[in-house]
N, C-alpha and C positions, 0 to 999 in steps of 0.2 A: 504494500500500500504506500502511495506517495505522500507528499506533504501538500496540504491545502494551499493553493496559489493565491492567497488573499491580496498579495501585492500586484497581481495581474488582473484582478476582478474590476469590472467597470460598473458604475451605477447605471440603472435603467429605470429610473422613476417615472411617474406619470407626468412630470413636467416636460418631458421630451416628446417629440413627435413619434408616433407609433413605429415608423420605419427605422428610426434611430434606436428606439428601445429594443426592437427585434434584433438589429445588428449587434448591439452590445450584449444582449442575452446570448446570441449565438457565439460571440467571442468568449463569454464566460463559460459556456458549456465546453467549448474546445479547450480552453485553458485548464479546466477541471480534468478533462479526459487526458490531456497531454501530461499533466502532473501525476498521472497514475491513480487518480482518485475516482470514486463513483459519484455521479451526480445524485445529490440527496433527493430522491423522488418524492418523499412526503412534502418537501418544501419547493421543489422545482420540477418542471417537466423535462425529461431527458430526451430532448429533440432539437434538431436544427431546422425543422420545417417551419417556415414563417407563419403558416395558417394555424398550426398547432400552438405555437408560442403566443400568437395574438389571442387565441381562444383561452389560453392559460391566464393571460393578463386580464381578459374580460371576466373570467370566472372569479379571479381574485378581487376585482373591483366590485362585482356583484356580492361577494361574501362580505366585504367591508361595508357595503351599503346596508345589507341585511343586519349586520351586527350594530351599526350605528342606529338604525331604526329601532332595534330591540332595546338598546341602551336608553334611547330617548323615551320610549314607552315606559320602561321600568322607572326612569327618573321622574316621570310625571304621574306614576301610579300612586293612589292613596296608600299611606303607611299601614292602615289597619284593615287590609283586605281579608285576613284570616280570622278576624274577630267579629262576632255577632254583637251588634250594638242595640 
């Protein structure tokens, strides 16, 4: 097993255009593989296919939106939901 190439990893955040995010993600997958490491599939999609990577980004954005909505609903819920008054 190789050493994780953190010094070669590029950021691929939502502030970048999708084409650039995909290019950087592909770079990261290649760097991980070249370092002799496995792509951590629970956290990343192990693919160089642009369509699959874009779908992974979209799925992550959808999950974040669902969590944000759930947190907002919970934050606005009455505190005594379990007690009969």
